[in-house]
Residue frames as a rotation matrix with the C-alpha (Angstrom) as fourth column:
MET 1
0.350 0.670 0.655 36.73
-0.443 0.735 -0.514 24.07
-0.826 -0.110 0.554 45.02
PRO 2
-0.688 -0.705 0.176 38.19
-0.162 0.385 0.909 21.46
-0.708 0.596 -0.379 42.55
HIS 3
-0.235 0.552 -0.800 36.77
-0.972 -0.147 0.184 20.91
-0.016 0.821 0.571 39.16
ALA 4
0.353 0.387 0.852 34.80
-0.348 0.899 -0.264 17.73
-0.869 -0.204 0.452 38.60
ALA 5
-0.401 -0.493 -0.772 36.21
-0.916 0.208 0.344 15.13
-0.009 0.845 -0.534 36.14
ARG 6
0.518 0.510 0.687 34.88
-0.429 0.850 -0.307 11.89
-0.740 -0.136 0.658 34.78
VAL 7
-0.504 -0.757 -0.416 36.74
-0.784 0.199 0.588 9.29
-0.363 0.622 -0.694 32.78
ILE 8
0.663 0.721 0.202 35.17
-0.492 0.623 -0.608 6.89
-0.564 0.303 0.768 30.28
THR 9
-0.614 -0.755 0.228 37.27
-0.375 0.534 0.757 3.92
-0.694 0.380 -0.612 28.93
VAL 10
0.512 0.713 -0.479 36.04
-0.781 0.154 -0.605 2.81
-0.358 0.684 0.636 25.50
SER 11
-0.639 -0.738 -0.218 37.07
-0.769 0.621 0.151 -0.83
0.024 0.264 -0.964 24.85
ASP 12
0.401 0.691 -0.601 35.10
-0.641 0.681 0.355 -3.95
0.655 0.243 0.716 23.70
ARG 13
-0.144 -0.452 -0.880 37.63
0.242 0.846 -0.475 -6.25
0.959 -0.281 -0.013 25.52
SER 14
-0.942 -0.307 0.134 37.62
-0.049 -0.270 -0.962 -4.31
0.331 -0.913 0.239 28.72
ALA 15
-0.349 0.907 0.237 33.82
-0.927 -0.371 0.054 -3.99
0.137 -0.201 0.970 28.73
ALA 16
0.510 0.542 -0.667 33.57
-0.495 0.820 0.287 -7.75
0.703 0.184 0.687 28.27
GLY 17
0.776 -0.194 0.600 35.96
-0.558 0.231 0.797 -8.46
-0.294 -0.953 0.071 31.04
LEU 18
0.900 -0.419 0.122 38.55
0.419 0.754 -0.506 -9.94
0.120 0.507 0.854 28.71
ARG 19
-0.142 -0.956 0.258 41.24
0.690 -0.282 -0.666 -7.30
0.710 0.083 0.699 29.36
GLU 20
0.044 0.024 -0.999 42.06
0.915 -0.403 0.031 -5.14
-0.401 -0.915 -0.040 32.42
ASP 21
0.733 0.212 0.646 41.42
0.442 -0.871 -0.215 -1.46
0.517 0.443 -0.732 31.94
ARG 22
-0.004 -0.795 -0.607 44.72
0.976 -0.136 0.172 0.30
-0.220 -0.591 0.776 32.67
GLY 23
-0.633 -0.226 0.740 44.21
0.519 -0.834 0.190 3.58
0.574 0.504 0.645 30.85
GLY 24
0.273 0.842 0.466 41.09
0.168 -0.519 0.838 4.65
0.947 -0.151 -0.283 32.72
PRO 25
0.771 -0.018 -0.636 42.42
0.634 0.105 0.766 4.10
0.053 -0.994 0.092 36.17
LEU 26
-0.285 -0.959 0.005 45.63
0.955 -0.283 0.082 5.88
-0.078 0.028 0.997 35.20
ALA 27
-0.400 0.251 0.881 43.72
0.399 -0.818 0.414 8.82
0.825 0.517 0.228 33.90
VAL 28
0.709 0.705 -0.031 41.76
0.263 -0.224 0.938 9.03
0.655 -0.673 -0.344 37.11
SER 29
0.474 -0.594 -0.650 44.87
0.848 0.108 0.520 8.85
-0.239 -0.797 0.555 39.25
LEU 30
-0.575 -0.717 0.393 46.62
0.813 -0.556 0.174 11.57
0.094 0.419 0.903 37.19
LEU 31
-0.151 0.617 0.772 43.61
0.287 -0.720 0.632 13.74
0.946 0.317 -0.069 37.21
ARG 32
0.820 0.374 -0.434 43.22
0.481 -0.038 0.876 13.46
0.311 -0.927 -0.210 40.99
GLU 33
0.096 -0.868 -0.487 46.88
0.929 -0.098 0.358 14.38
-0.358 -0.487 0.796 41.45
ALA 34
-0.677 -0.275 0.683 46.22
0.598 -0.746 0.292 17.44
0.429 0.607 0.670 39.25
GLY 35
-0.965 0.233 -0.123 43.60
-0.058 -0.641 -0.765 18.52
-0.257 -0.731 0.632 41.67
PHE 36
-0.537 0.792 -0.289 40.50
-0.581 -0.099 0.808 17.33
0.611 0.602 0.514 39.97
ASP 37
-0.334 0.535 0.776 37.56
-0.645 0.471 -0.602 15.68
-0.687 -0.702 0.187 41.89
CYS 38
-0.288 0.062 -0.956 37.41
-0.894 0.339 0.292 12.53
0.342 0.939 -0.042 39.76
ALA 39
0.540 0.597 0.593 35.12
-0.696 0.713 -0.085 9.44
-0.473 -0.367 0.801 40.22
ASP 40
-0.365 -0.611 0.702 36.46
-0.056 0.767 0.639 6.06
-0.929 0.194 -0.314 39.20
ALA 41
-0.773 -0.051 -0.632 36.45
-0.619 -0.159 0.769 5.29
-0.140 0.986 0.091 35.43
ILE 42
0.303 0.856 0.418 33.58
-0.458 0.516 -0.724 3.68
-0.836 0.028 0.548 33.67
VAL 43
-0.807 -0.570 0.152 34.03
-0.156 0.454 0.877 1.20
-0.569 0.685 -0.455 30.87
VAL 44
0.398 0.915 -0.069 31.83
-0.390 0.101 -0.915 0.98
-0.830 0.391 0.397 27.72
PRO 45
0.197 -0.247 0.949 32.12
0.674 0.737 0.052 -0.95
-0.712 0.629 0.311 24.54
ASP 46
-0.832 -0.549 -0.077 33.49
0.232 -0.470 0.852 0.47
-0.504 0.691 0.519 21.34
GLY 47
-0.366 0.712 0.599 31.13
0.917 0.168 0.361 2.19
0.156 0.681 -0.715 18.95
ALA 48
-0.786 0.053 0.616 29.71
0.060 -0.985 0.161 5.62
0.615 0.163 0.771 18.32
ASP 49
0.201 0.971 0.125 26.39
-0.137 -0.099 0.986 4.88
0.970 -0.216 0.113 19.99
SER 50
0.497 -0.034 -0.867 27.84
0.791 0.428 0.437 3.64
0.356 -0.903 0.239 23.25
VAL 51
-0.661 -0.745 -0.089 30.30
0.741 -0.630 -0.232 6.61
0.117 -0.219 0.969 23.34
GLN 52
-0.578 0.490 0.653 27.50
-0.083 -0.831 0.550 9.02
0.812 0.264 0.521 22.71
SER 53
0.534 0.792 -0.295 25.27
0.200 0.221 0.955 7.55
0.822 -0.568 -0.040 25.45
ALA 54
0.222 -0.449 -0.865 28.08
0.971 0.184 0.154 7.58
0.090 -0.874 0.477 28.03
LEU 55
-0.779 -0.550 0.303 29.07
0.555 -0.829 -0.078 11.11
0.294 0.108 0.950 27.13
ARG 56
-0.232 0.773 0.591 25.50
-0.198 -0.632 0.749 12.42
0.952 0.056 0.299 27.44
ALA 57
0.597 0.435 -0.674 25.23
0.515 0.438 0.737 10.66
0.616 -0.787 0.037 30.82
ALA 58
-0.246 -0.800 -0.548 28.52
0.968 -0.225 -0.106 12.26
-0.039 -0.557 0.830 32.02
VAL 59
-0.780 -0.047 0.623 27.42
0.191 -0.967 0.166 15.67
0.595 0.249 0.764 30.79
SER 60
0.189 0.953 0.238 24.05
0.004 -0.243 0.970 15.39
0.982 -0.182 -0.050 32.46
ALA 61
0.309 -0.168 -0.936 25.91
0.915 0.323 0.244 14.80
0.261 -0.931 0.254 35.82
GLY 62
0.846 0.106 -0.522 26.94
0.296 -0.909 0.295 18.46
-0.443 -0.404 -0.801 35.65
PRO 63
0.873 -0.484 -0.061 29.70
-0.354 -0.541 -0.763 20.71
0.337 0.688 -0.643 34.33
GLY 64
0.457 -0.812 0.364 33.29
-0.420 0.164 0.892 19.73
-0.784 -0.561 -0.266 34.35
LEU 65
-0.238 -0.735 -0.634 35.83
-0.955 0.057 0.292 17.74
-0.178 0.675 -0.716 32.45
VAL 66
0.712 0.414 0.567 35.16
-0.317 0.910 -0.266 14.40
-0.627 0.009 0.779 30.64
VAL 67
-0.245 -0.878 -0.411 38.04
-0.925 0.084 0.371 12.34
-0.291 0.471 -0.833 29.37
THR 68
0.905 0.399 0.147 37.74
-0.339 0.886 -0.318 9.27
-0.257 0.238 0.937 27.20
THR 69
-0.329 -0.943 0.036 40.42
-0.756 0.287 0.588 6.73
-0.566 0.167 -0.808 26.59
GLY 70
-0.625 -0.116 0.772 40.41
0.188 0.937 0.293 4.44
-0.758 0.328 -0.564 23.68
GLY 71
0.207 0.752 0.626 38.64
0.772 0.267 -0.576 4.05
-0.600 0.603 -0.525 20.28
THR 72
0.530 0.043 -0.847 40.40
-0.218 -0.958 -0.185 6.98
-0.819 0.283 -0.499 18.64
GLY 73
-0.504 -0.855 0.126 42.36
-0.180 0.246 0.952 4.84
-0.845 0.457 -0.278 16.06
ILE 74
-0.347 0.291 -0.892 41.52
-0.926 -0.254 0.278 3.41
-0.146 0.922 0.358 12.78
ALA 75
-0.978 0.029 0.206 40.32
0.016 0.998 -0.065 -0.04
-0.207 -0.060 -0.976 13.64
PRO 76
-0.605 0.782 0.149 36.80
0.280 0.033 0.960 -0.85
0.745 0.623 -0.239 12.38
ARG 77
0.290 0.839 -0.461 35.22
0.827 0.023 0.561 -0.40
0.481 -0.544 -0.687 15.75
ASP 78
-0.565 -0.552 -0.614 37.17
0.776 -0.607 -0.168 2.73
-0.280 -0.572 0.771 16.70
ARG 79
-0.158 0.687 0.709 34.34
0.708 -0.422 0.567 5.19
0.689 0.592 -0.419 16.71
THR 80
-0.096 0.041 -0.995 35.01
0.918 -0.383 -0.104 7.35
-0.385 -0.923 -0.001 19.77
PRO 81
-0.922 -0.278 -0.268 35.42
0.182 -0.925 0.335 10.51
-0.342 0.260 0.903 17.63
GLU 82
-0.675 0.726 0.133 32.16
0.089 -0.098 0.991 9.88
0.732 0.681 0.001 15.82
GLY 83
0.151 0.753 -0.641 30.18
0.868 0.208 0.450 9.47
0.472 -0.624 -0.622 19.11
THR 84
-0.326 -0.347 -0.880 31.94
0.755 -0.655 -0.022 12.47
-0.569 -0.671 0.475 20.63
ALA 85
-0.990 -0.083 0.114 31.08
0.139 -0.721 0.679 14.61
0.026 0.688 0.726 17.57
ARG 86
-0.263 0.964 0.030 27.42
0.538 0.121 0.834 13.93
0.801 0.236 -0.550 18.02
VAL 87
0.333 0.341 -0.879 27.65
0.940 -0.048 0.338 15.45
0.073 -0.939 -0.337 21.59
LEU 88
-0.527 -0.696 -0.488 29.87
0.732 -0.663 0.155 18.48
-0.431 -0.276 0.859 21.14
ASP 89
0.693 0.664 -0.280 28.57
0.490 -0.719 -0.493 22.04
-0.529 0.204 -0.824 20.69
ARG 90
0.854 -0.481 -0.197 31.95
-0.511 -0.710 -0.484 23.48
0.094 0.514 -0.852 19.75
GLU 91
0.751 -0.627 -0.209 35.22
0.617 0.778 -0.117 21.82
0.236 -0.041 0.971 18.95
LEU 92
0.745 -0.664 -0.070 38.57
-0.507 -0.631 0.587 22.96
-0.434 -0.401 -0.807 20.35
PRO 93
0.933 -0.336 -0.126 40.90
0.117 0.616 -0.779 21.52
0.339 0.712 0.615 17.62
GLY 94
0.259 -0.909 0.325 44.01
-0.656 -0.413 -0.632 23.01
0.709 -0.050 -0.704 19.14
ILE 95
0.226 -0.140 0.964 43.79
-0.900 0.350 0.262 20.68
-0.374 -0.926 -0.047 22.11
ALA 96
0.862 0.161 0.480 43.51
0.030 0.930 -0.367 17.54
-0.506 0.331 0.797 19.87
GLU 97
0.769 -0.637 0.048 46.43
-0.021 -0.101 -0.995 18.86
0.638 0.764 -0.091 17.75
GLU 98
0.109 -0.760 0.641 48.63
-0.928 -0.309 -0.209 19.41
0.357 -0.572 -0.739 20.83
LEU 99
0.554 0.101 0.826 47.77
-0.543 0.796 0.266 15.90
-0.631 -0.596 0.496 22.13
ARG 100
0.937 -0.186 0.294 48.98
0.341 0.665 -0.665 14.37
-0.072 0.723 0.687 18.78
ARG 101
0.528 -0.810 0.255 52.06
-0.335 -0.475 -0.814 16.66
0.780 0.344 -0.522 18.65
ARG 102
0.117 -0.490 0.864 53.14
-0.993 -0.040 0.112 15.70
-0.020 -0.871 -0.491 22.14
GLY 103
0.705 0.206 0.678 52.47
-0.308 0.951 0.031 12.07
-0.639 -0.231 0.734 21.50
LEU 104
0.854 -0.438 -0.282 55.06
-0.239 0.151 -0.959 12.10
0.463 0.886 0.025 18.76
SER 105
-0.050 -0.878 0.477 57.78
-0.954 -0.099 -0.282 11.89
0.294 -0.469 -0.833 21.48
ASP 106
0.008 0.160 0.987 56.32
-0.656 0.746 -0.115 8.55
-0.755 -0.647 0.111 22.38
THR 107
-0.253 0.013 0.967 55.40
0.555 0.821 0.134 7.07
-0.793 0.570 -0.215 18.98
PRO 108
-0.958 -0.080 -0.275 55.04
-0.181 -0.576 0.797 8.24
-0.223 0.813 0.538 15.35
LEU 109
-0.658 0.752 0.040 51.68
0.648 0.538 0.539 6.52
0.384 0.380 -0.842 15.38
SER 110
-0.490 0.481 -0.727 50.21
0.524 -0.504 -0.687 9.41
-0.696 -0.718 -0.005 17.40
ILE 111
-0.807 0.114 -0.579 49.46
-0.421 -0.799 0.429 11.11
-0.414 0.590 0.693 14.17
ILE 112
-0.764 0.566 -0.308 46.79
-0.011 0.467 0.884 8.53
0.645 0.679 -0.351 13.34
SER 113
-0.637 0.585 -0.502 44.77
0.658 0.072 -0.750 9.29
-0.402 -0.808 -0.431 16.49
ARG 114
-0.533 0.546 0.646 41.54
0.458 -0.456 0.763 10.83
0.711 0.703 -0.007 15.46
GLY 115
-0.225 0.502 -0.835 40.55
0.969 0.028 -0.244 12.07
-0.099 -0.864 -0.493 18.85
LEU 116
0.113 0.440 0.891 38.49
0.428 -0.831 0.356 15.24
0.897 0.341 -0.282 19.35
ALA 117
-0.662 -0.112 -0.741 38.25
0.724 -0.355 -0.592 17.97
-0.197 -0.928 0.316 21.96
GLY 118
-0.525 0.548 0.651 35.47
0.124 -0.707 0.696 20.37
0.842 0.447 0.303 22.47
ILE 119
-0.975 0.189 0.115 32.86
-0.173 -0.326 -0.929 21.71
-0.138 -0.926 0.351 24.68
VAL 120
-0.361 0.933 0.001 29.22
0.723 0.279 0.632 21.01
0.589 0.229 -0.775 25.51
ASP 121
-0.620 0.198 0.759 27.38
-0.371 -0.927 -0.060 24.18
0.691 -0.319 0.648 26.55
PRO 122
0.926 -0.075 0.369 27.08
-0.098 -0.994 0.044 25.40
0.364 -0.077 -0.928 29.10
GLY 123
0.471 -0.745 0.471 30.17
-0.880 -0.429 0.203 24.09
0.051 -0.511 -0.858 30.91
THR 124
0.714 -0.225 0.663 31.63
-0.100 0.904 0.416 20.79
-0.693 -0.363 0.623 29.95
LEU 125
0.102 -0.734 -0.672 34.95
-0.989 -0.146 0.010 20.07
-0.106 0.664 -0.741 28.28
ILE 126
0.852 0.102 0.513 35.34
-0.052 0.993 -0.110 16.69
-0.520 0.067 0.851 26.58
VAL 127
0.073 -0.861 -0.503 38.74
-0.992 -0.114 0.053 15.33
-0.103 0.495 -0.863 25.42
ASN 128
0.984 0.125 -0.124 39.43
-0.156 0.946 -0.285 12.00
0.082 0.300 0.951 23.59
LEU 129
0.037 -0.991 0.128 42.69
-0.933 0.012 0.360 10.27
-0.358 -0.133 -0.924 24.38
PRO 130
0.013 -0.142 -0.990 44.01
-0.607 0.785 -0.121 7.09
0.794 0.603 -0.076 22.89
GLY 131
0.871 0.482 -0.094 43.90
-0.245 0.593 0.767 3.98
0.425 -0.645 0.635 25.05
SER 132
0.219 -0.858 -0.465 47.58
0.504 0.508 -0.699 3.41
0.836 -0.081 0.543 25.60
THR 133
0.625 0.027 -0.780 48.93
0.769 -0.191 0.610 4.15
-0.132 -0.981 -0.140 29.00
ARG 134
-0.478 -0.878 -0.025 51.68
0.819 -0.455 0.350 6.32
-0.318 0.147 0.937 27.43
ALA 135
-0.555 0.375 0.742 49.17
0.444 -0.621 0.646 8.31
0.703 0.688 0.179 25.55
VAL 136
0.563 0.802 -0.198 47.00
0.558 -0.193 0.807 8.75
0.609 -0.565 -0.556 28.63
ALA 137
0.255 -0.540 -0.802 49.93
0.869 -0.237 0.435 9.93
-0.425 -0.808 0.408 30.72
SER 138
-0.800 -0.581 0.149 51.07
0.573 -0.670 0.472 12.50
-0.174 0.463 0.869 28.11
GLY 139
-0.389 0.716 0.579 47.50
0.448 -0.403 0.798 13.54
0.805 0.570 -0.164 27.41
VAL 140
0.591 0.569 -0.572 46.47
0.776 -0.206 0.596 14.16
0.221 -0.796 -0.564 30.89
ALA 141
-0.314 -0.745 -0.589 49.55
0.810 -0.533 0.243 16.37
-0.495 -0.401 0.771 31.28
VAL 142
-0.870 0.016 0.492 48.23
0.351 -0.680 0.644 18.48
0.345 0.733 0.586 28.40
ILE 143
0.086 0.995 0.048 44.65
0.517 -0.086 0.852 18.48
0.852 -0.049 -0.522 29.81
ALA 144
0.309 0.007 -0.951 45.82
0.943 -0.134 0.305 19.49
-0.125 -0.991 -0.048 33.24
GLU 145
-0.715 -0.686 -0.132 47.55
0.639 -0.719 0.273 22.51
-0.283 0.111 0.953 31.70
VAL 146
-0.922 0.310 0.233 44.47
-0.058 -0.705 0.706 23.87
0.383 0.638 0.668 29.89
ALA 147
-0.298 0.900 -0.317 41.29
0.648 0.435 0.625 22.40
0.701 -0.019 -0.713 31.38
PRO 148
-0.185 0.350 -0.919 41.04
0.901 -0.312 -0.300 24.62
-0.392 -0.883 -0.257 34.51
HIS 149
-0.816 -0.060 -0.575 41.22
-0.109 -0.961 0.255 27.80
-0.568 0.271 0.777 32.33
VAL 150
-0.795 0.597 -0.108 38.73
-0.032 0.137 0.990 26.36
0.606 0.790 -0.090 29.83
LEU 151
-0.180 0.780 -0.599 36.30
0.885 0.395 0.248 25.43
0.430 -0.485 -0.761 32.68
ASP 152
-0.427 0.009 -0.904 36.72
0.606 -0.739 -0.294 28.81
-0.671 -0.673 0.310 34.32
GLN 153
-0.961 0.065 -0.270 36.01
-0.247 -0.646 0.722 30.51
-0.128 0.760 0.637 30.99
LEU 154
-0.638 0.751 -0.169 32.88
0.216 0.386 0.897 28.43
0.739 0.536 -0.408 30.44
ALA 155
-0.089 0.500 -0.861 31.70
0.996 0.067 -0.064 29.33
0.026 -0.863 -0.504 34.02
GLY 156
0.813 0.359 0.459 32.01
0.426 -0.903 -0.049 33.11
0.397 0.236 -0.887 32.98
GLY 157
0.425 -0.733 -0.531 35.50
0.568 -0.241 0.787 33.77
-0.705 -0.636 0.314 34.36
ASP 158
0.831 -0.160 -0.533 37.61
-0.384 -0.858 -0.341 36.48
-0.403 0.488 -0.775 32.96
HIS 159
0.713 -0.687 -0.142 40.73
0.229 0.419 -0.878 35.92
0.663 0.594 0.456 30.79
ALA 160
0.846 -0.495 -0.198 43.80
0.163 -0.114 0.980 35.46
-0.508 -0.861 -0.015 33.06
């Protein structure tokens, strides 16, 4: 049975209908290709409060993977990590570090991404990705490598 996944795009412009969301649909497509049961992306405005609310709603839908795109940079309204931190029970810094490391092959600016990764007990993995389609593509590749193991572990599976 495939793991459930949800994608949340964080963007003032996309939420207002001023810019097409390309990162969210790309993440959904790539997660589906990787074998996840993934609903279409939802779009919320930037800001810690809207991110926190969207994440809490996603977590309440049941265990699985939640990926955010956007809001991880240093612009004044980029507060995805702050909203995410309010929801996480335990951080998994190695995932966020690997996302930044792999992103360096696309752009040196990957080092200013402040995205987090972690879990919400009992069984949800949350990962923040930057909003660019390049970052989403390389990030979902990392997520697809580790998320099944993380989710299996959270469900009580043995170390493989």
